[in-house]
C-alpha positions as CSV (number, residue, x, y, z in Angstrom):
1,M,-34.6,95.4,-33.3
2,K,-35.9,99.0,-33.6
3,K,-39.4,99.6,-32.5
4,L,-41.7,102.1,-34.3
5,Y,-44.9,103.0,-32.4
6,L,-47.6,104.5,-34.4
7,S,-51.3,104.8,-35.3
8,R,-52.2,104.7,-39.0
9,M,-55.1,107.1,-38.7
10,A,-53.5,110.3,-37.4
11,P,-51.4,112.7,-39.6
12,N,-48.2,112.7,-37.7
13,P,-47.8,109.0,-37.3
14,R,-48.7,108.5,-40.9
15,K,-45.6,110.6,-42.0
16,P,-43.0,107.8,-41.6
17,I,-45.2,105.3,-43.2
18,I,-45.7,107.4,-46.3
19,L,-42.1,108.6,-46.4
20,M,-40.9,105.0,-46.6
21,A,-43.5,104.2,-49.2
22,A,-42.3,107.2,-51.3
23,K,-38.9,105.5,-51.2
24,G,-40.5,102.2,-52.4
25,I,-40.3,100.6,-49.0
26,N,-43.1,98.9,-47.1
27,I,-42.6,99.9,-43.5
28,D,-44.2,96.5,-42.3
29,E,-41.5,94.6,-44.2
30,V,-38.3,96.3,-42.9
31,H,-36.3,93.5,-41.4
32,D,-35.0,95.5,-38.4
33,I,-38.1,97.5,-37.5
34,E,-40.9,96.2,-35.4
35,V,-44.0,98.2,-36.1
36,I,-46.3,98.5,-33.0
37,E,-49.8,99.8,-33.3
38,V,-51.0,102.1,-30.6
39,D,-54.8,101.9,-30.3
40,F,-56.1,105.4,-29.8
41,S,-59.6,104.2,-29.4
42,K,-58.5,102.3,-26.2
43,G,-56.4,105.2,-25.1
44,E,-53.2,103.1,-25.2
45,Q,-51.1,106.3,-25.7
46,M,-52.2,107.5,-22.3
47,S,-51.2,104.4,-20.4
48,E,-48.5,104.4,-17.8
49,E,-46.6,101.7,-19.9
50,F,-46.5,104.0,-22.9
51,A,-45.6,107.0,-20.9
52,K,-42.4,105.2,-19.9
53,I,-41.5,105.2,-23.6
54,N,-42.7,108.7,-24.4
55,P,-43.7,110.9,-21.4
56,L,-45.5,113.2,-23.9
57,K,-47.9,110.4,-24.7
58,L,-47.8,111.1,-28.3
59,V,-46.9,109.0,-31.5
60,P,-45.0,108.2,-33.5
61,V,-42.0,107.1,-31.5
62,L,-39.0,105.3,-32.8
63,V,-36.8,103.4,-30.3
64,L,-33.3,102.5,-31.6
65,E,-31.3,99.3,-30.7
66,D,-29.2,101.3,-28.3
67,G,-32.3,102.7,-26.5
68,T,-32.3,106.1,-28.1
69,V,-35.8,107.4,-28.3
70,L,-37.0,109.6,-31.1
71,N,-40.4,111.0,-30.2
72,D,-40.9,113.6,-33.0
73,S,-42.2,112.8,-36.5
74,Q,-39.7,115.1,-38.2
75,A,-36.8,113.5,-36.5
76,I,-38.0,110.0,-37.1
77,C,-38.5,110.8,-40.9
78,E,-35.1,112.4,-41.0
79,Y,-33.6,109.2,-39.6
80,L,-35.5,106.8,-41.9
81,D,-34.8,108.8,-44.9
82,R,-31.0,108.7,-44.4
83,V,-30.9,105.0,-43.2
84,Y,-33.2,103.2,-45.7
85,G,-33.3,103.2,-49.4
86,E,-31.3,105.1,-52.0
87,R,-33.5,108.1,-53.1
88,S,-33.8,110.8,-50.5
89,V,-37.2,112.5,-50.2
90,M,-35.7,115.2,-48.0
91,G,-33.4,116.5,-50.7
92,N,-30.3,115.4,-52.5
93,D,-28.1,118.5,-52.1
94,V,-28.0,121.3,-49.6
95,V,-30.1,123.7,-51.8
96,Q,-32.8,121.2,-52.5
97,R,-32.9,120.2,-48.8
98,A,-33.4,123.9,-47.9
99,K,-36.2,124.3,-50.4
100,I,-37.9,121.2,-49.2
101,C,-37.5,122.3,-45.6
102,S,-39.0,125.7,-46.4
103,M,-42.1,124.3,-48.2
104,R,-42.6,121.6,-45.6
105,R,-42.5,124.2,-42.8
106,A,-45.1,126.3,-44.6
107,A,-47.3,123.3,-45.1
108,E,-47.0,122.2,-41.5
109,L,-47.3,125.6,-39.8
110,E,-49.9,127.3,-42.1
111,V,-52.1,124.3,-42.9
112,L,-51.6,121.1,-40.9
113,Y,-51.1,122.6,-37.4
114,P,-54.0,125.0,-37.6
115,L,-56.3,122.1,-38.6
116,M,-54.9,119.9,-35.8
117,M,-55.5,122.8,-33.3
118,A,-59.1,123.1,-34.6
119,F,-59.6,119.4,-34.0
120,Q,-58.0,119.6,-30.5
121,H,-60.5,122.4,-29.6
122,S,-63.6,120.9,-31.2
123,H,-63.6,117.1,-30.8
124,P,-64.9,115.5,-27.7
125,S,-62.1,112.9,-27.7
126,K,-59.6,115.7,-26.9
127,A,-61.5,117.3,-24.0
128,H,-59.3,115.4,-21.5
129,R,-56.1,116.8,-22.9
130,V,-57.1,120.4,-23.9
131,D,-58.8,123.3,-22.2
132,Q,-61.0,123.5,-25.2
133,V,-62.1,126.9,-26.6
134,P,-64.8,126.0,-29.3
135,E,-64.8,129.3,-31.0
136,F,-61.0,128.9,-31.7
137,A,-61.8,125.9,-34.1
138,P,-63.4,127.6,-37.0
139,K,-60.9,130.5,-36.9
140,S,-58.1,127.9,-37.1
141,V,-59.8,126.1,-40.1
142,Q,-60.2,129.4,-41.9
143,W,-56.5,130.2,-41.3
144,A,-55.6,126.9,-43.0
145,V,-58.0,127.3,-45.9
146,N,-56.7,130.8,-46.5
147,A,-53.1,129.5,-46.6
148,L,-54.1,126.9,-49.3
149,T,-54.1,129.7,-51.9
150,Y,-50.3,129.8,-51.7
151,F,-50.0,126.1,-52.4
152,E,-52.6,126.3,-55.2
153,N,-50.4,129.0,-56.9
154,V,-47.5,126.7,-56.7
155,L,-49.3,123.6,-57.9
156,K,-51.4,125.0,-60.7
157,D,-48.6,124.5,-63.2
158,Q,-46.6,121.6,-61.7
159,D,-47.3,118.2,-60.1
160,Y,-45.2,118.6,-56.9
161,L,-44.1,121.4,-54.7
162,V,-40.3,121.4,-55.1
163,D,-38.4,120.9,-58.4
164,N,-41.6,119.1,-59.6
165,Q,-40.6,115.8,-57.9
166,L,-42.1,114.0,-54.9
167,S,-40.6,115.2,-51.6
168,Y,-41.3,115.2,-48.0
169,A,-43.0,118.6,-48.4
170,D,-45.6,116.9,-50.6
171,I,-46.2,114.3,-47.9
172,V,-47.0,117.0,-45.3
173,L,-49.2,119.0,-47.5
174,Y,-51.1,115.8,-48.6
175,L,-51.6,114.8,-45.0
176,A,-53.0,118.2,-44.1
177,L,-55.4,118.1,-47.1
178,D,-56.5,114.6,-46.1
179,F,-56.9,115.6,-42.4
180,S,-59.0,118.6,-43.5
181,K,-61.9,116.3,-44.4
182,V,-62.3,115.5,-40.7
183,L,-63.1,119.2,-40.3
184,K,-65.5,119.4,-43.3
185,V,-63.1,120.9,-45.7
186,D,-63.2,119.4,-49.2
187,P,-59.6,119.1,-50.3
188,T,-60.7,118.9,-54.0
189,A,-62.5,122.2,-53.8
190,Q,-59.6,124.4,-53.0
191,G,-58.3,125.0,-56.6
192,E,-57.6,122.7,-59.6
193,G,-53.9,122.4,-58.8
194,L,-54.6,121.3,-55.3
195,A,-57.4,118.9,-56.4
196,R,-55.0,117.2,-58.9
197,F,-52.4,117.0,-56.3
198,Y,-54.5,115.5,-53.7
199,Q,-56.1,113.0,-56.0
200,R,-52.7,111.8,-57.2
201,M,-51.2,111.5,-53.7
202,N,-54.4,109.9,-52.3
203,E,-54.1,107.2,-55.0
204,Q,-50.6,106.4,-53.9
205,F,-50.7,107.0,-50.2
206,G,-54.4,106.9,-49.0
207,L,-55.5,105.3,-45.9
208,K,-56.7,102.1,-47.6
209,K,-53.4,101.8,-49.5
210,M,-51.2,102.2,-46.5
211,N,-53.3,100.3,-43.9
212,P,-53.0,96.5,-44.3
213,A,-56.0,96.2,-42.0
214,T,-58.4,97.8,-44.4
């Protein structure tokens, strides 16, 4: 039995949940995956027991039957995309895969990661992990907001980022937009295209939809 350690509230652990949902698969119903919730509020990811699984003390983590440990969200999603379901959200040919990878990287590096860094440097819960520089947070948020212009230009005339069909790049951008609310950024106020995109994705993959406990 494979074991998938995750938290349903944070952006990176939500990636595999949404990826599987985009393929029409409920992660909690996969017969050979045991989903294990890591409670951030209790600091379970910081425990010695969890550190034996992932010394980086981060989620998600996928442990395969042979003991192989995948402790990166991108690697986990690549694995799940290839092993489960028929339709690939990573791309169906080499050119499409490259385009999705390019757009996903832009969403990750220009929007999601700056927002995550802003959170790391501003939220009290992260003070034990980060030598916080509070003035760094608003600059990181602004970096992400500025980058959204690029995605607005792409989405103003189409529903999705690549070949106008749902892909992993859309999942990453949606998670960035959803996370931006924690930092007081309104994802529906960054352009009409982005607003339509966010609302559509949130209806399909929002926290309440993906979290059986809510």
